[in-house]
The first five atom37 places (N, CA, C, CB, O) and aatype in JSON, in Angstrom:
{
  "aatype": [12, 16, 16, 18, 6, 9, 10, 10, 12, 10, 3, 14, 6, 7, 0, 6, 0, 8, 5, 3, 6, 10, 19, 0, 1, 19, 1, 6, 10, 19, 6, 16, 7, 7, 7, 16, 17, 1, 15, 8, 3, 15, 17, 7, 1, 1, 1, 10, 16, 18, 6, 9, 7, 11, 11, 0, 6, 7, 19, 18, 8, 10, 19, 19, 13, 6, 0, 6, 14, 0, 16, 10, 0, 6, 9, 2, 1, 19, 10, 11, 9, 3, 3, 7, 19, 12, 1, 8, 12, 0, 16, 11, 8, 9, 6, 7, 15, 1, 16, 15, 0, 14, 1, 3, 3, 16, 14, 14, 14, 0, 0, 15, 15, 0, 14, 5, 0, 19, 14, 19, 14, 19, 6, 19, 14, 0, 0, 19, 6, 6, 3, 19, 6, 6, 16, 3, 16, 15, 0, 3, 16, 15, 16, 7, 7, 6, 6, 6],
  "atom_mask": [
    [1, 1, 1, 1, 1],
    [1, 1, 1, 1, 1],
    [1, 1, 1, 1, 1],
    [1, 1, 1, 1, 1],
    [1, 1, 1, 1, 1],
    [1, 1, 1, 1, 1],
    [1, 1, 1, 1, 1],
    [1, 1, 1, 1, 1],
    [1, 1, 1, 1, 1],
    [1, 1, 1, 1, 1],
    [1, 1, 1, 1, 1],
    [1, 1, 1, 1, 1],
    [1, 1, 1, 1, 1],
    [1, 1, 1, 0, 1],
    [1, 1, 1, 1, 1],
    [1, 1, 1, 1, 1],
    [1, 1, 1, 1, 1],
    [1, 1, 1, 1, 1],
    [1, 1, 1, 1, 1],
    [1, 1, 1, 1, 1],
    [1, 1, 1, 1, 1],
    [1, 1, 1, 1, 1],
    [1, 1, 1, 1, 1],
    [1, 1, 1, 1, 1],
    [1, 1, 1, 1, 1],
    [1, 1, 1, 1, 1],
    [1, 1, 1, 1, 1],
    [1, 1, 1, 1, 1],
    [1, 1, 1, 1, 1],
    [1, 1, 1, 1, 1],
    [1, 1, 1, 1, 1],
    [1, 1, 1, 1, 1],
    [1, 1, 1, 0, 1],
    [1, 1, 1, 0, 1],
    [1, 1, 1, 0, 1],
    [1, 1, 1, 1, 1],
    [1, 1, 1, 1, 1],
    [1, 1, 1, 1, 1],
    [1, 1, 1, 1, 1],
    [1, 1, 1, 1, 1],
    [1, 1, 1, 1, 1],
    [1, 1, 1, 1, 1],
    [1, 1, 1, 1, 1],
    [1, 1, 1, 0, 1],
    [1, 1, 1, 1, 1],
    [1, 1, 1, 1, 1],
    [1, 1, 1, 1, 1],
    [1, 1, 1, 1, 1],
    [1, 1, 1, 1, 1],
    [1, 1, 1, 1, 1],
    [1, 1, 1, 1, 1],
    [1, 1, 1, 1, 1],
    [1, 1, 1, 0, 1],
    [1, 1, 1, 1, 1],
    [1, 1, 1, 1, 1],
    [1, 1, 1, 1, 1],
    [1, 1, 1, 1, 1],
    [1, 1, 1, 0, 1],
    [1, 1, 1, 1, 1],
    [1, 1, 1, 1, 1],
    [1, 1, 1, 1, 1],
    [1, 1, 1, 1, 1],
    [1, 1, 1, 1, 1],
    [1, 1, 1, 1, 1],
    [1, 1, 1, 1, 1],
    [1, 1, 1, 1, 1],
    [1, 1, 1, 1, 1],
    [1, 1, 1, 1, 1],
    [1, 1, 1, 1, 1],
    [1, 1, 1, 1, 1],
    [1, 1, 1, 1, 1],
    [1, 1, 1, 1, 1],
    [1, 1, 1, 1, 1],
    [1, 1, 1, 1, 1],
    [1, 1, 1, 1, 1],
    [1, 1, 1, 1, 1],
    [1, 1, 1, 1, 1],
    [1, 1, 1, 1, 1],
    [1, 1, 1, 1, 1],
    [1, 1, 1, 1, 1],
    [1, 1, 1, 1, 1],
    [1, 1, 1, 1, 1],
    [1, 1, 1, 1, 1],
    [1, 1, 1, 0, 1],
    [1, 1, 1, 1, 1],
    [1, 1, 1, 1, 1],
    [1, 1, 1, 1, 1],
    [1, 1, 1, 1, 1],
    [1, 1, 1, 1, 1],
    [1, 1, 1, 1, 1],
    [1, 1, 1, 1, 1],
    [1, 1, 1, 1, 1],
    [1, 1, 1, 1, 1],
    [1, 1, 1, 1, 1],
    [1, 1, 1, 1, 1],
    [1, 1, 1, 0, 1],
    [1, 1, 1, 1, 1],
    [1, 1, 1, 1, 1],
    [1, 1, 1, 1, 1],
    [1, 1, 1, 1, 1],
    [1, 1, 1, 1, 1],
    [1, 1, 1, 1, 1],
    [1, 1, 1, 1, 1],
    [1, 1, 1, 1, 1],
    [1, 1, 1, 1, 1],
    [1, 1, 1, 1, 1],
    [1, 1, 1, 1, 1],
    [1, 1, 1, 1, 1],
    [1, 1, 1, 1, 1],
    [1, 1, 1, 1, 1],
    [1, 1, 1, 1, 1],
    [1, 1, 1, 1, 1],
    [1, 1, 1, 1, 1],
    [1, 1, 1, 1, 1],
    [1, 1, 1, 1, 1],
    [1, 1, 1, 1, 1],
    [1, 1, 1, 1, 1],
    [1, 1, 1, 1, 1],
    [1, 1, 1, 1, 1],
    [1, 1, 1, 1, 1],
    [1, 1, 1, 1, 1],
    [1, 1, 1, 1, 1],
    [1, 1, 1, 1, 1],
    [1, 1, 1, 1, 1],
    [1, 1, 1, 1, 1],
    [1, 1, 1, 1, 1],
    [1, 1, 1, 1, 1],
    [1, 1, 1, 1, 1],
    [1, 1, 1, 1, 1],
    [1, 1, 1, 1, 1],
    [1, 1, 1, 1, 1],
    [1, 1, 1, 1, 1],
    [1, 1, 1, 1, 1],
    [1, 1, 1, 1, 1],
    [1, 1, 1, 1, 1],
    [1, 1, 1, 1, 1],
    [1, 1, 1, 1, 1],
    [1, 1, 1, 1, 1],
    [1, 1, 1, 1, 1],
    [1, 1, 1, 1, 1],
    [1, 1, 1, 1, 1],
    [1, 1, 1, 1, 1],
    [1, 1, 1, 1, 1],
    [1, 1, 1, 0, 1],
    [1, 1, 1, 0, 1],
    [1, 1, 1, 1, 1],
    [1, 1, 1, 1, 1],
    [1, 1, 1, 1, 1]
  ],
  "atom_positions": [
    [[102.31, 42.69, 150.38], [103.38, 43.46, 149.77], [103.34, 43.28, 148.26], [104.76, 43.04, 150.34], [102.94, 42.23, 147.75]],
    [[103.76, 44.3, 147.58], [103.79, 44.3, 146.12], [105.23, 44.26, 145.64], [103.05, 45.54, 145.55], [106.11, 44.84, 146.27]],
    [[105.45, 43.58, 144.53], [106.79, 43.54, 143.94], [106.91, 44.67, 142.93], [107.08, 42.16, 143.27], [106.07, 44.8, 142.04]],
    [[107.94, 45.47, 143.07], [108.19, 46.61, 142.19], [109.53, 46.46, 141.5], [108.13, 47.94, 142.97], [110.41, 45.74, 141.96]],
    [[109.67, 47.16, 140.38], [110.99, 47.32, 139.77], [111.15, 48.8, 139.44], [111.16, 46.42, 138.48], [110.21, 49.46, 138.99]],
    [[112.34, 49.3, 139.67], [112.66, 50.69, 139.36], [113.84, 50.7, 138.4], [112.99, 51.51, 140.66], [114.87, 50.08, 138.66]],
    [[113.66, 51.4, 137.29], [114.76, 51.61, 136.35], [115.31, 53.0, 136.6], [114.29, 51.44, 134.86], [114.61, 54.0, 136.47]],
    [[116.57, 53.04, 136.97], [117.25, 54.31, 137.27], [118.13, 54.71, 136.09], [118.09, 54.19, 138.56], [118.84, 53.87, 135.53]],
    [[118.09, 55.98, 135.72], [119.04, 56.53, 134.75], [119.86, 57.56, 135.51], [118.31, 57.16, 133.47], [119.35, 58.61, 135.9]],
    [[121.13, 57.24, 135.71], [121.99, 58.09, 136.53], [122.95, 58.89, 135.67], [122.77, 57.24, 137.53], [123.25, 58.54, 134.53]],
    [[123.41, 59.98, 136.25], [124.34, 60.89, 135.57], [125.66, 60.16, 135.3], [124.58, 62.18, 136.41], [126.29, 59.67, 136.23]],
    [[126.08, 60.09, 134.02], [127.33, 59.39, 133.71], [128.57, 60.11, 134.2], [127.43, 59.18, 132.23], [129.63, 59.5, 134.33]],
    [[128.45, 61.41, 134.47], [129.59, 62.18, 134.94], [129.78, 62.06, 136.45], [129.43, 63.64, 134.56], [130.81, 62.46, 137.0]],
    [[128.78, 61.51, 137.13], [128.86, 61.32, 138.57], [129.82, 60.2, 138.91], [0.0, 0.0, 0.0], [130.08, 59.32, 138.09]],
    [[130.34, 60.24, 140.11], [131.28, 59.21, 140.55], [130.56, 57.87, 140.68], [131.94, 59.61, 141.9], [129.4, 57.8, 141.08]],
    [[131.29, 56.82, 140.32], [130.71, 55.48, 140.43], [130.39, 55.15, 141.88], [131.67, 54.41, 139.83], [129.45, 54.41, 142.17]],
    [[131.17, 55.7, 142.8], [130.92, 55.48, 144.23], [129.57, 56.07, 144.62], [132.06, 56.1, 145.09], [128.85, 55.49, 145.43]],
    [[129.23, 57.22, 144.05], [127.93, 57.84, 144.34], [126.78, 56.98, 143.8], [127.86, 59.27, 143.74], [125.73, 56.87, 144.44]],
    [[126.99, 56.38, 142.63], [125.96, 55.51, 142.06], [125.74, 54.3, 142.97], [126.36, 55.05, 140.63], [124.61, 53.9, 143.22]],
    [[126.83, 53.72, 143.46], [126.72, 52.58, 144.37], [126.04, 52.98, 145.67], [128.11, 52.0, 144.66], [125.25, 52.21, 146.22]],
    [[126.35, 54.19, 146.16], [125.71, 54.69, 147.38], [124.21, 54.86, 147.17], [126.33, 56.02, 147.81], [123.41, 54.57, 148.07]],
    [[123.83, 55.32, 146.01], [122.42, 55.54, 145.72], [121.65, 54.22, 145.69], [122.26, 56.27, 144.38], [120.55, 54.12, 146.25]],
    [[122.22, 53.2, 145.06], [121.59, 51.88, 145.03], [121.53, 51.31, 146.44], [122.35, 50.92, 144.09], [120.53, 50.7, 146.82]],
    [[122.59, 51.51, 147.22], [122.6, 51.04, 148.61], [121.55, 51.77, 149.44], [124.0, 51.22, 149.23], [120.93, 51.18, 150.32]],
    [[121.35, 53.06, 149.17], [120.32, 53.84, 149.88], [118.93, 53.3, 149.57], [120.41, 55.34, 149.49], [118.09, 53.2, 150.47]],
    [[118.67, 52.96, 148.3], [117.38, 52.39, 147.93], [117.18, 51.05, 148.64], [117.28, 52.2, 146.38], [116.1, 50.76, 149.15]],
    [[118.23, 50.25, 148.67], [118.14, 48.95, 149.36], [117.85, 49.15, 150.85], [119.45, 48.15, 149.17], [117.03, 48.44, 151.43]],
    [[118.52, 50.11, 151.44], [118.31, 50.41, 152.86], [116.86, 50.84, 153.12], [119.29, 51.51, 153.34], [116.25, 50.41, 154.1]],
    [[116.31, 51.68, 152.25], [114.92, 52.12, 152.41], [113.95, 50.95, 152.3], [114.58, 53.19, 151.36], [112.97, 50.88, 153.04]],
    [[114.22, 50.03, 151.37], [113.37, 48.86, 151.2], [113.39, 48.01, 152.47], [113.81, 48.01, 149.98], [112.34, 47.62, 152.98]],
    [[114.58, 47.73, 152.97], [114.72, 46.84, 154.11], [114.21, 47.47, 155.41], [116.17, 46.43, 154.28], [113.62, 46.78, 156.24]],
    [[114.42, 48.79, 155.6], [113.9, 49.44, 156.81], [112.38, 49.59, 156.75], [114.56, 50.82, 157.0], [111.72, 49.7, 157.78]],
    [[111.83, 49.59, 155.55], [110.37, 49.67, 155.4], [109.7, 48.31, 155.5], [0.0, 0.0, 0.0], [108.5, 48.2, 155.29]],
    [[110.46, 47.26, 155.82], [109.9, 45.94, 155.98], [109.81, 45.15, 154.68], [0.0, 0.0, 0.0], [109.15, 44.11, 154.64]],
    [[110.45, 45.63, 153.64], [110.41, 44.95, 152.34], [111.54, 43.97, 152.15], [0.0, 0.0, 0.0], [112.38, 43.78, 153.03]],
    [[111.54, 43.35, 150.98], [112.56, 42.36, 150.64], [113.26, 42.78, 149.35], [111.94, 40.94, 150.49], [112.61, 43.06, 148.34]],
    [[114.57, 42.81, 149.39], [115.38, 43.14, 148.21], [115.51, 41.89, 147.36], [116.79, 43.68, 148.62], [115.9, 40.84, 147.87]],
    [[115.19, 41.98, 146.07], [115.26, 40.8, 145.21], [116.5, 40.81, 144.32], [114.02, 40.71, 144.36], [117.25, 39.84, 144.28]],
    [[116.72, 41.92, 143.6], [117.88, 41.93, 142.7], [118.28, 43.35, 142.31], [117.59, 41.1, 141.44], [117.5, 44.3, 142.43]],
    [[119.5, 43.44, 141.86], [120.04, 44.68, 141.29], [120.83, 44.29, 140.05], [120.95, 45.47, 142.33], [121.72, 43.45, 140.11]],
    [[120.48, 44.91, 138.92], [121.15, 44.61, 137.66], [121.68, 45.91, 137.08], [120.18, 43.89, 136.66], [120.91, 46.81, 136.74]],
    [[122.99, 46.01, 136.97], [123.61, 47.2, 136.38], [123.69, 47.02, 134.86], [125.03, 47.45, 136.98], [124.38, 46.12, 134.37]],
    [[122.99, 47.88, 134.13], [122.96, 47.78, 132.67], [124.12, 48.54, 132.03], [121.64, 48.32, 132.12], [124.43, 48.33, 130.86]],
    [[124.76, 49.39, 132.79], [125.91, 50.12, 132.26], [125.54, 51.4, 131.53], [0.0, 0.0, 0.0], [124.4, 51.87, 131.59]],
    [[126.52, 51.94, 130.86], [126.38, 53.22, 130.16], [125.72, 52.99, 128.81], [127.77, 53.91, 129.99], [126.12, 52.1, 128.05]],
    [[124.7, 53.8, 128.52], [123.96, 53.71, 127.25], [123.8, 55.1, 126.65], [122.59, 53.05, 127.47], [123.67, 56.1, 127.35]],
    [[123.79, 55.12, 125.33], [123.57, 56.37, 124.61], [122.08, 56.69, 124.64], [124.09, 56.28, 123.13], [121.25, 55.81, 124.45]],
    [[121.74, 57.97, 124.88], [120.35, 58.4, 124.95], [119.85, 58.79, 123.56], [120.2, 59.58, 125.93], [120.62, 59.22, 122.71]],
    [[118.55, 58.63, 123.35], [117.95, 59.02, 122.08], [118.01, 60.54, 121.92], [116.49, 58.53, 121.99], [118.24, 61.03, 120.82]],
    [[117.8, 61.25, 122.99], [117.92, 62.71, 122.98], [118.64, 63.13, 124.26], [116.51, 63.4, 122.87], [118.62, 62.42, 125.27]],
    [[119.26, 64.27, 124.21], [120.03, 64.74, 125.36], [119.11, 65.14, 126.5], [120.93, 65.92, 124.96], [118.03, 65.69, 126.29]],
    [[119.55, 64.86, 127.71], [118.85, 65.28, 128.92], [119.85, 66.07, 129.73], [118.27, 64.05, 129.72], [120.87, 65.53, 130.17]],
    [[119.57, 67.33, 129.95], [120.49, 68.17, 130.7], [121.85, 68.27, 130.05], [0.0, 0.0, 0.0], [122.87, 68.27, 130.74]],
    [[121.88, 68.33, 128.72], [123.1, 68.42, 127.91], [124.0, 67.19, 128.08], [123.88, 69.67, 128.29], [125.22, 67.27, 127.92]],
    [[123.39, 66.08, 128.4], [124.14, 64.82, 128.52], [123.59, 63.84, 127.49], [124.03, 64.22, 129.98], [122.38, 63.65, 127.38]],
    [[124.48, 63.21, 126.74], [124.08, 62.31, 125.67], [124.07, 60.84, 126.11], [125.01, 62.47, 124.48], [123.67, 59.97, 125.34]],
    [[124.51, 60.56, 127.34], [124.56, 59.2, 127.84], [124.0, 59.14, 129.25], [126.0, 58.66, 127.81], [123.9, 60.15, 129.95]],
    [[123.63, 57.93, 129.65], [123.16, 57.71, 131.01], [123.63, 56.34, 131.47], [0.0, 0.0, 0.0], [123.9, 55.46, 130.66]],
    [[123.71, 56.16, 132.78], [124.09, 54.87, 133.36], [122.82, 54.28, 133.96], [125.23, 55.02, 134.45], [122.17, 54.9, 134.81]],
    [[122.47, 53.06, 133.51], [121.21, 52.44, 133.9], [121.41, 51.37, 134.97], [120.52, 51.85, 132.69], [122.38, 50.61, 134.94]],
    [[120.46, 51.32, 135.91], [120.41, 50.3, 136.95], [118.95, 49.87, 137.09], [120.99, 50.83, 138.32], [118.05, 50.7, 137.09]],
    [[118.74, 48.56, 137.2], [117.4, 48.03, 137.44], [117.4, 47.36, 138.8], [116.98, 47.02, 136.32], [118.22, 46.48, 139.07]],
    [[116.47, 47.79, 139.66], [116.35, 47.18, 140.98], [114.95, 46.58, 141.12], [116.63, 48.23, 142.12], [113.96, 47.18, 140.7]],
    [[114.88, 45.4, 141.71], [113.6, 44.7, 141.93], [113.5, 44.4, 143.42], [113.51, 43.38, 141.06], [114.44, 43.9, 144.03]],
    [[112.32, 44.72, 144.0], [112.13, 44.52, 145.43], [110.65, 44.38, 145.74], [112.75, 45.68, 146.23], [109.79, 44.74, 144.94]],
    [[110.36, 43.85, 146.94], [109.0, 43.78, 147.46], [108.89, 44.82, 148.56], [108.65, 42.34, 147.98], [109.75, 44.9, 149.44]],
    [[107.81, 45.63, 148.53], [107.64, 46.66, 149.55], [106.19, 47.11, 149.59], [108.58, 47.85, 149.27], [105.38, 46.8, 148.72]],
    [[105.9, 47.86, 150.63], [104.59, 48.49, 150.78], [104.56, 49.77, 149.93], [104.27, 48.81, 152.29], [105.62, 50.34, 149.64]],
    [[103.38, 50.23, 149.53], [103.29, 51.46, 148.73], [103.9, 52.69, 149.41], [101.83, 51.74, 148.41], [104.44, 53.57, 148.74]],
    [[103.83, 52.76, 150.73], [104.42, 53.89, 151.45], [105.95, 53.9, 151.29], [104.05, 53.83, 152.96], [106.56, 54.96, 151.17]],
    [[106.55, 52.72, 151.27], [108.0, 52.62, 151.08], [108.37, 53.06, 149.67], [108.49, 51.17, 151.33], [109.37, 53.76, 149.48]],
    [[107.57, 52.67, 148.68], [107.82, 53.1, 147.3], [107.73, 54.62, 147.18], [106.82, 52.43, 146.33], [108.53, 55.24, 146.48]],
    [[106.76, 55.21, 147.86], [106.62, 56.67, 147.83], [107.85, 57.35, 148.41], [105.36, 57.1, 148.6], [108.3, 58.38, 147.89]],
    [[108.41, 56.8, 149.49], [109.62, 57.36, 150.1], [110.82, 57.21, 149.17], [109.92, 56.68, 151.45], [111.64, 58.13, 149.05]],
    [[110.93, 56.06, 148.49], [112.02, 55.86, 147.54], [111.91, 56.87, 146.4], [112.02, 54.42, 146.98], [112.91, 57.47, 146.0]],
    [[110.71, 57.07, 145.88], [110.51, 58.05, 144.81], [110.89, 59.45, 145.27], [109.05, 58.03, 144.34], [111.5, 60.21, 144.51]],
    [[110.54, 59.8, 146.5], [110.89, 61.12, 147.03], [112.4, 61.3, 147.09], [110.28, 61.31, 148.43], [112.92, 62.35, 146.71]],
    [[113.11, 60.28, 147.57], [114.57, 60.36, 147.68], [115.21, 60.46, 146.29], [115.13, 59.13, 148.43], [116.16, 61.22, 146.11]],
    [[114.7, 59.7, 145.32], [115.27, 59.72, 143.98], [115.04, 61.07, 143.28], [114.68, 58.6, 143.14], [115.88, 61.51, 142.49]],
    [[113.91, 61.72, 143.57], [113.63, 63.03, 142.97], [114.58, 64.1, 143.51], [112.19, 63.43, 143.24], [114.93, 65.04, 142.8]],
    [[114.98, 63.95, 144.76], [115.86, 64.94, 145.4], [117.29, 64.83, 144.91], [115.82, 64.79, 146.91], [117.97, 65.85, 144.76]],
    [[117.77, 63.63, 144.66], [119.18, 63.4, 144.31], [119.5, 63.93, 142.92], [119.51, 61.9, 144.39], [118.83, 63.59, 141.95]],
    [[120.53, 64.77, 142.84], [120.93, 65.35, 141.55], [121.59, 64.34, 140.62], [121.88, 66.5, 141.78], [121.66, 64.57, 139.42]],
    [[122.05, 63.24, 141.15], [122.69, 62.22, 140.32], [121.7, 61.37, 139.54], [0.0, 0.0, 0.0], [122.1, 60.6, 138.66]],
    [[120.41, 61.5, 139.86], [119.38, 60.74, 139.16], [118.81, 61.61, 138.05], [118.25, 60.27, 140.14], [118.17, 62.63, 138.31]],
    [[119.05, 61.21, 136.8], [118.52, 61.97, 135.67], [117.04, 61.65, 135.46], [119.31, 61.66, 134.39], [116.24, 62.55, 135.22]],
    [[116.68, 60.36, 135.55], [115.3, 59.9, 135.41], [115.16, 58.6, 136.21], [114.91, 59.69, 133.9], [116.14, 57.89, 136.44]],
    [[113.93, 58.31, 136.61], [113.64, 57.02, 137.22], [112.18, 56.67, 136.95], [113.94, 57.02, 138.74], [111.34, 57.56, 136.79]],
    [[111.9, 55.37, 136.91], [110.54, 54.93, 136.68], [110.29, 53.66, 137.49], [110.27, 54.69, 135.17], [111.03, 52.68, 137.4]],
    [[109.23, 53.71, 138.3], [108.86, 52.56, 139.12], [107.6, 51.93, 138.54], [108.65, 52.97, 140.6], [106.64, 52.63, 138.21]],
    [[107.6, 50.61, 138.42], [106.44, 49.87, 137.93], [106.25, 48.61, 138.77], [106.59, 49.51, 136.42], [107.18, 48.15, 139.45]],
    [[105.04, 48.07, 138.71], [104.82, 46.78, 139.35], [105.53, 45.72, 138.54], [103.3, 46.46, 139.5], [105.45, 45.71, 137.31]],
    [[106.2, 44.83, 139.23], [106.93, 43.74, 138.57], [105.95, 42.61, 138.28], [108.12, 43.24, 139.44], [105.21, 42.2, 139.18]],
    [[105.94, 42.11, 137.08], [105.06, 41.0, 136.7], [105.8, 39.71, 137.03], [104.66, 41.07, 135.18], [106.91, 39.47, 136.55]],
    [[105.17, 38.88, 137.85], [105.8, 37.62, 138.25], [106.06, 36.75, 137.03], [104.91, 36.86, 139.26], [105.23, 36.64, 136.13]],
    [[107.22, 36.14, 137.01], [107.6, 35.28, 135.89], [108.31, 36.01, 134.77], [0.0, 0.0, 0.0], [108.9, 35.39, 133.9]],
    [[108.26, 37.34, 134.8], [108.95, 38.1, 133.74], [110.39, 38.32, 134.15], [108.25, 39.46, 133.48], [110.73, 38.35, 135.33]],
    [[111.22, 38.46, 133.15], [112.64, 38.72, 133.4], [113.03, 39.92, 132.58], [113.54, 37.48, 133.04], [113.14, 39.85, 131.35]],
    [[113.23, 41.03, 133.25], [113.65, 42.24, 132.58], [115.17, 42.2, 132.49], [113.16, 43.52, 133.32], [115.86, 42.02, 133.49]],
    [[115.68, 42.36, 131.28], [117.13, 42.32, 131.11], [117.56, 43.51, 130.26], [117.58, 40.99, 130.46], [116.74, 44.16, 129.61]],
    [[118.84, 43.77, 130.29], [119.38, 44.9, 129.55], [119.15, 44.7, 128.06], [120.89, 45.06, 129.84], [119.31, 43.6, 127.54]],
    [[118.76, 45.78, 127.36], [118.56, 45.65, 125.92], [119.88, 45.38, 125.22], [117.93, 46.92, 125.35], [120.94, 45.83, 125.65]],
    [[119.79, 44.62, 124.15], [120.99, 44.31, 123.38], [121.34, 45.49, 122.49], [120.79, 43.03, 122.53], [120.5, 46.33, 122.19]],
    [[122.58, 45.54, 122.08], [123.01, 46.57, 121.12], [122.33, 46.29, 119.79], [124.56, 46.59, 120.96], [122.19, 45.13, 119.39]],
    [[121.91, 47.35, 119.1], [121.23, 47.19, 117.82], [122.18, 47.02, 116.66], [120.34, 48.37, 117.57], [121.75, 46.76, 115.53]],
    [[123.47, 47.15, 116.91], [124.42, 47.04, 115.81], [124.65, 45.58, 115.48], [125.75, 47.74, 116.16], [125.1, 44.82, 116.34]],
    [[124.35, 45.17, 114.25], [124.58, 43.76, 113.88], [126.07, 43.48, 113.73], [123.85, 43.41, 112.57], [126.84, 44.39, 113.4]],
    [[126.48, 42.26, 113.98], [127.9, 41.94, 113.81], [128.28, 42.03, 112.33], [128.21, 40.52, 114.36], [127.45, 41.78, 111.46]],
    [[129.53, 42.38, 112.05], [129.93, 42.49, 110.65], [129.85, 41.14, 109.95], [131.36, 43.05, 110.54], [130.17, 40.11, 110.53]],
    [[129.41, 41.17, 108.7], [129.27, 39.93, 107.93], [130.66, 39.44, 107.52], [128.37, 40.14, 106.67], [131.51, 40.24, 107.11]],
    [[130.87, 38.16, 107.62], [132.15, 37.58, 107.23], [132.24, 37.51, 105.71], [132.34, 36.16, 107.86], [131.25, 37.19, 105.04]],
    [[133.41, 37.83, 105.17], [133.56, 37.84, 103.72], [133.57, 36.44, 103.13], [134.84, 38.55, 103.34], [133.33, 36.27, 101.93]],
    [[133.83, 35.43, 103.96], [133.86, 34.07, 103.45], [132.48, 33.42, 103.49], [134.85, 33.25, 104.26], [132.34, 32.25, 103.11]],
    [[131.46, 34.15, 103.93], [130.11, 33.6, 103.98], [129.59, 33.38, 102.57], [129.16, 34.53, 104.78], [129.87, 34.19, 101.68]],
    [[128.85, 32.32, 102.34], [128.33, 32.07, 101.0], [127.33, 33.15, 100.59], [127.67, 30.68, 100.93], [126.49, 33.57, 101.39]],
    [[127.44, 33.58, 99.37], [126.55, 34.61, 98.83], [125.38, 33.94, 98.14], [127.31, 35.54, 97.86], [125.51, 32.84, 97.59]],
    [[124.23, 34.59, 98.16], [123.05, 34.07, 97.48], [123.26, 34.19, 95.97], [121.76, 34.84, 97.92], [123.66, 35.24, 95.46]],
    [[123.0, 33.11, 95.27], [123.19, 33.06, 93.82], [121.82, 32.87, 93.17], [124.19, 31.92, 93.41], [121.1, 31.94, 93.53]],
    [[121.44, 33.74, 92.22], [120.15, 33.55, 91.57], [120.14, 32.27, 90.74], [119.81, 34.76, 90.68], [121.12, 31.96, 90.06]],
    [[119.05, 31.55, 90.82], [118.91, 30.29, 90.1], [117.91, 30.51, 88.97], [118.45, 29.14, 91.06], [116.79, 30.97, 89.22]],
    [[118.29, 30.18, 87.7], [117.34, 30.37, 86.6], [116.17, 29.4, 86.74], [118.03, 30.17, 85.23], [116.34, 28.24, 87.12]],
    [[114.98, 29.91, 86.44], [113.78, 29.1, 86.53], [113.27, 28.85, 85.13], [112.7, 29.79, 87.42], [113.12, 29.79, 84.34]],
    [[113.0, 27.61, 84.8], [112.47, 27.26, 83.48], [110.96, 27.44, 83.47], [112.86, 25.82, 83.08], [110.28, 26.98, 84.39]],
    [[110.45, 28.1, 82.43], [109.02, 28.29, 82.28], [108.53, 27.24, 81.29], [108.68, 29.74, 81.79], [109.08, 27.13, 80.2]],
    [[107.51, 26.46, 81.65], [107.0, 25.44, 80.72], [106.48, 26.08, 79.44], [105.9, 24.62, 81.38], [105.97, 27.2, 79.46]],
    [[106.61, 25.38, 78.33], [106.2, 25.89, 77.03], [104.71, 26.21, 77.0], [106.53, 24.88, 75.95], [104.33, 27.17, 76.32]],
    [[103.88, 25.48, 77.67], [102.43, 25.72, 77.67], [102.12, 27.09, 78.25], [101.7, 24.63, 78.46], [101.2, 27.76, 77.77]],
    [[102.84, 27.52, 79.26], [102.62, 28.83, 79.87], [103.03, 29.93, 78.9], [103.39, 28.97, 81.2], [102.34, 30.94, 78.8]],
    [[104.13, 29.76, 78.17], [104.58, 30.75, 77.21], [103.55, 30.93, 76.1], [105.93, 30.36, 76.62], [103.33, 32.05, 75.65]],
    [[102.91, 29.85, 75.64], [101.9, 29.95, 74.58], [100.69, 30.7, 75.07], [101.5, 28.55, 74.09], [100.12, 31.49, 74.32]],
    [[100.26, 30.49, 76.32], [99.1, 31.18, 76.87], [99.37, 32.68, 76.97], [98.73, 30.62, 78.24], [98.45, 33.48, 76.76]],
    [[100.58, 33.06, 77.28], [100.93, 34.47, 77.39], [100.83, 35.14, 76.03], [102.35, 34.64, 77.97], [100.36, 36.27, 75.93]],
    [[101.26, 34.47, 74.98], [101.22, 35.05, 73.65], [99.8, 35.2, 73.14], [102.03, 34.21, 72.68], [99.54, 36.11, 72.35]],
    [[98.86, 34.34, 73.54], [97.51, 34.36, 73.04], [96.62, 35.37, 73.73], [96.91, 33.01, 73.17], [95.51, 35.61, 73.26]],
    [[97.04, 35.98, 74.83], [96.19, 36.94, 75.52], [96.01, 38.18, 74.68], [96.76, 37.3, 76.9], [96.92, 38.6, 73.97]],
    [[94.8, 38.78, 74.78], [94.45, 39.95, 74.0], [95.0, 41.19, 74.69], [92.92, 40.06, 73.81], [94.59, 41.52, 75.81]],
    [[95.93, 41.86, 74.03], [96.53, 43.07, 74.59], [96.07, 44.3, 73.85], [98.04, 42.99, 74.56], [96.62, 45.38, 74.05]],
    [[95.02, 44.17, 72.95], [94.59, 45.31, 72.15], [93.7, 46.26, 72.94], [93.87, 44.83, 70.92], [93.56, 47.42, 72.56]],
    [[93.07, 45.8, 74.04], [92.17, 46.67, 74.81], [93.0, 47.67, 75.6], [91.27, 45.83, 75.77], [94.0, 47.32, 76.22]],
    [[92.57, 48.91, 75.56], [93.28, 49.97, 76.25], [92.72, 50.08, 77.66], [93.15, 51.33, 75.48], [91.56, 50.45, 77.83]],
    [[93.52, 49.77, 78.66], [93.06, 49.82, 80.05], [93.58, 51.02, 80.79], [93.46, 48.57, 80.77], [93.38, 51.12, 82.0]],
    [[94.26, 51.94, 80.12], [94.86, 53.07, 80.81], [93.82, 54.06, 81.28], [95.86, 53.76, 79.92], [94.08, 54.8, 82.23]],
    [[92.64, 54.11, 80.65], [91.61, 55.07, 81.09], [90.68, 54.46, 82.1], [90.8, 55.57, 79.91], [89.77, 55.13, 82.58]],
    [[90.89, 53.2, 82.45], [90.07, 52.55, 83.45], [88.71, 52.15, 82.9], [0.0, 0.0, 0.0], [87.79, 51.93, 83.69]],
    [[88.53, 52.04, 81.59], [87.29, 51.61, 81.02], [86.3, 52.72, 80.83], [0.0, 0.0, 0.0], [85.18, 52.44, 80.41]],
    [[86.63, 53.95, 81.12], [85.71, 55.08, 80.96], [85.87, 55.68, 79.58], [85.97, 56.14, 82.05], [86.97, 55.76, 79.03]],
    [[84.74, 56.12, 79.01], [84.8, 56.78, 77.7], [84.65, 58.26, 77.91], [83.7, 56.24, 76.74], [84.03, 58.71, 78.87]],
    [[85.23, 59.02, 77.0], [85.15, 60.48, 77.13], [83.95, 61.03, 76.43], [86.4, 61.12, 76.6], [83.74, 62.25, 76.44]]
  ]
}
């Protein structure tokens, strides 16, 4: 048996009861096909990068299970038929990996009492200042050394 994970993107306008029924249906298909249910992780409602079917959000669920390829094919067939499934993707699960919900990209607001970076003056040794003054700046390098 192979371990798979399926990421489901469900219609946010659909009833939550229908979403639960859909996950339960996938679990039932896994178990009747002789597989083992490992986990279900509800990622919740997320904003989409682009609209799908005039919907700007989707509800994500990640399911992990062990099953035969024929069982996975049946699950894919059922998910394609259901109108509540906007998108789904099945992949082989890599042992030892932990797929988790992505974090929000919005950073927390900075506290006003946090210390601010203060520029510190740097002293240049006198020997370095003398070397800078002695360099020859009379050569014109704007033409790249080419003569006309």
